[in-house]
C-alpha positions, 0 to 999 in steps of 0.5 A, spaced: 545 370 118 543 372 111 543 379 110 536 382 108 531 387 110 529 383 117 537 382 119 540 389 117 543 393 122 541 400 120 533 401 119 535 405 112 537 398 109 532 394 113 525 397 115 525 403 111 529 400 105 523 401 100 523 408 101 530 410 100 532 404 095 534 408 089 539 411 093 543 405 092 545 407 085 549 413 088 551 411 095 552 404 096 559 400 095 557 398 088 555 405 086 562 408 089 566 403 085 562 404 079 563 412 080 571 410 081 571 406 074 567 412 071 572 417 073 578 413 071 575 412 064 574 419 063 581 421 066 584 416 061 580 419 055 582 426 057 589 424 057 588 421 050 584 428 048 590 432 051 593 428 047 599 425 051 604 423 045 604 416 047 596 416 046 596 421 040 594 415 036 589 412 040 583 411 036 577 415 038 572 410 036 574 406 042 571 411 047 565 408 046 567 401 048 571 404 054 565 408 057 561 402 056 566 399 062 562 404 067 556 405 063 554 397 063 557 396 070 554 390 073 554 387 080 558 382 078 563 387 076 563 390 083 564 383 085 570 382 081 573 389 084 572 386 091 575 380 089 582 383 086 581 388 093 582 381 097 589 381 094 591 388 093 588 390 100 587 397 097 580 399 094 582 404 089 588 400 086 583 394 085 579 399 081 585 400 077 587 393 076 579 391 074 579 397 068 586 394 066 583 387 065 577 390 061 582 393 057 585 387 055 579 384 054 577 389 049 583 389 045 586 396 048 591 393 053 597 396 050 595 403 053 593 400 060 599 403 064 595 410 062 590 408 067 591 412 073 597 415 070 600 420 076 594 419 080 593 418 088 587 414 090 584 421 093 584 424 086 579 418 084 575 418 091 575 426 092 572 426 085 567 420 085 564 422 092 562 429 090 560 426 083 555 421 087 552 426 092 551 431 086 548 426 082 543 424 088 542 431 090 539 433 083 536 426 081 532 425 088 533 430 093 531 436 089 525 433 086 523 430 093 523 437 096 520 441 090 514 436 091 514 438 099 514 445 097 508 444 092 504 441 097 505 446 102 504 451 097 497 447 095 495 447 103 497 455 103 492 457 098 487 452 100 487 455 107 489 462 105 482 465 108 482 461 114 483 466 121 486 462 126 488 464 133 496 465 134 500 463 140 506 466 142 510 464 148 504 458 148 499 464 150 494 467 145 496 472 141 494 477 135 490 472 130 493 470 124 491 466 117 493 459 117 495 459 110 500 465 111 503 460 117 504 455 112 507 460 107 512 462 112 515 455 111 515 455 104 519 462 104 524 459 109 525 452 105 525 456 098 531 461 101 535 455 104 534 451 098 537 457 093 543 457 098 544 450 097 544 450 090 549 456 090 554 451 093 559 448 088 560 440 089 568 441 090 573 436 088 581 435 089 585 433 083 592 434 083 596 428 085 600 425 091 600 431 095 596 436 090 602 439 086 602 434 080 609 432 082 608 425 077 605 429 072 610 434 071 616 430 071 613 426 066 610 431 061 613 438 064 611 442 058 603 440 059 599 445 063 597 440 068 593 445 072 589 447 066 588 440 064 585 438 071 580 444 071 578 442 064 577 435 066 574 436 073 570 442 072 568 441 065 567 433 064 565 432 071 561 438 072 564 439 079 568 445 082 576 443 083 580 446 089 586 449 086 590 448 092 590 442 096 594 437 100 593 430 098 585 430 099 580 435 098 579 440 104 572 439 104 570 446 106 565 447 101 562 439 102 561 442 109 557 448 107 553 443 103 552 439 109 550 445 113 545 447 108 542 440 108 542 441 116 538 448 116 533 445 111 532 439 116 531 444 122 526 448 118 522 441 117 523 439 124 520 446 126 514 444 121 513 437 124 513 440 131 508 445 129 503 440 125 504 436 131 502 441 136 496 443 131 493 436 131 494 436 139 490 442 139 485 439 135 486 444 129 487 438 125 484 432 125 487 426 121 484 421 115 483 414 118 485 408 114 481 402 115 485 397 119 490 401 122 491 401 129 493 408 133 495 405 140 496 397 142 492 399 148 487 405 146 483 403 141 480 411 140 487 414 138 489 416 131 496 418 133 500 424 129 506 418 127 508 421 120 510 428 123 513 424 129 517 419 124 519 425 120 522 429 126 526 423 129 529 421 122 531 429 121 534 429 128 538 423 126 540 426 119 542 432 122 547 429 127 550 425 122 551 432 117 553 435 123 559 430 124 561 430 117 561 438 117 565 438 123 570 433 122 571 433 114 575 439 114 580 437 119 586 433 117 593 432 120 598 435 115 597 433 108 592 427 110 590 422 115 585 417 113 579 419 118 576 422 112 575 415 108 571 412 113 566 418 114 565 419 107 562 412 106 557 415 110 554 421 106 548 417 104 546 415 111 543 422 112 541 423 105 537 417 106 534 419 113 532 426 110 528 423 104 525 418 109 523 424 113 520 428 107 516 422 105 513 422 112 511 429 112 508 428 105 504 423 108 502 427 114 500 433 110 496 429 106 492 426 112 490 433 115 483 435 115 482 442 118 477 442 124 474 449 123 470 448 129 476 448 134 479 453 130 473 458 131 472 456 138 479 458 140 478 465 137 471 466 140 474 464 147 479 469 146 477 476 145 482 479 149 487 479 143 483 485 139 486 489 145 492 490 141 488 493 135 483 497 140 489 501 143 493 502 137 486 506 134 486 509 140 493 512 140 491 514 133 486 518 136 490 521 141 486 518 147 490 518 153 494 512 156 490 507 151 495 501 152 494 502 160 487 502 159 487 496 155 492 492 160 487 494 166 481 491 162 485 484 159 491 482 164 487 478 168 486 471 170 478 471 168 476 470 161 475 477 157 468 476 153 465 479 147 461 483 152 467 485 156 470 488 150 463 491 148 462 495 154 469 497 154 468 501 147 461 504 150 465 507 155 470 510 151 470 518 150 471 518 143 466 520 137 461 514 135 465 513 128 471 511 132 467 506 136 464 503 130 471 502 128 473 499 134 466 494 134 468 492 128 474 488 131 473 481 132 478 475 133 475 473 126 477 479 123 483 482 126 487 478 122 492 483 118 493 483 111 495 476 109 488 474 108 487 478 102 
């Protein structure tokens, strides 16, 4: 069966491919090979810059041609690497042989044995993979989150003076402001995004078991730790772990995945709140001609964007959870379980971006329904009881909480008339009564409407 969007096993590469196609530049097999080639080339150039004695005469004007191997890397190049891998049965060794072929073709074959010099596969994988994640995060993920935050800020501002009945435990509670409720998510996302940005993208670079064995035996006078730090931290812009086994210990990579997961959890909370407000008719949704809400019920306009977001965020977090829990655990100096797991880091990123796209679409379709919001406020006069009893406490009125409890803790609805009658019967000065009468579900909204 030919692979296309209809035959793809994963919806990321099928149904949703159009929403996440740009991630192919960072997380596809082609991208992984290209990043490996880039690390190998830049490492070779770093050896020339050191310089190793045998590379001291290397013409620096040839760096451009070397970098062209990865800058102009094509699908055909990736296919050539895969052809070599059929013989080597080793993906990183295939990359090494590919680069050597390219060097032969551009007349640099004399130095070809310094490609992958002293390295193990994980020196390449544990730099190429975090490099790709860092690049995708900065180029695609951060802009998508910033756009979502911008949309939420826009809605918070637009709804900054809309009073709304709050619900705690699913029950009517002290009124709030719709814009402020949106700002709760803006603040939460902003703080977690700042924490995510503070976590370095970790890398391992130190030879077969992290000790520079081969490097130091070949060139004992070179400070290989300093070299590796300059290369990884400087050239690649990653954060080199100083003491490792054959592989990166992945602790900070796990921290990154946990940070992604926390942000997604906030977005799940947002999705469910928006879904609930729609079900309460606080929001209506813009109708698009030709769309069908239900195959059986013609009247329905379902909150599908928020449901799609919640589902994709759940998928993303399940994978982020496994990545964070599995990757830091490896038997002794290394087992291979991290290899196949790392190939999947683009999947939760894709599900996350699908969710963010759905959230943007859903938020853009919301139409505030002031009639329903105001109706809920008007039907719940009991919520001003908190304010009344607090003012009465200030006035040292005896047992105000108990008096309001007796009035409002009932199965019959409390009306404006009930509240007015209660206030009229209070033994307090008239100015205090006037203050109490000014409290309504529409005005008892705290400070954030200002």
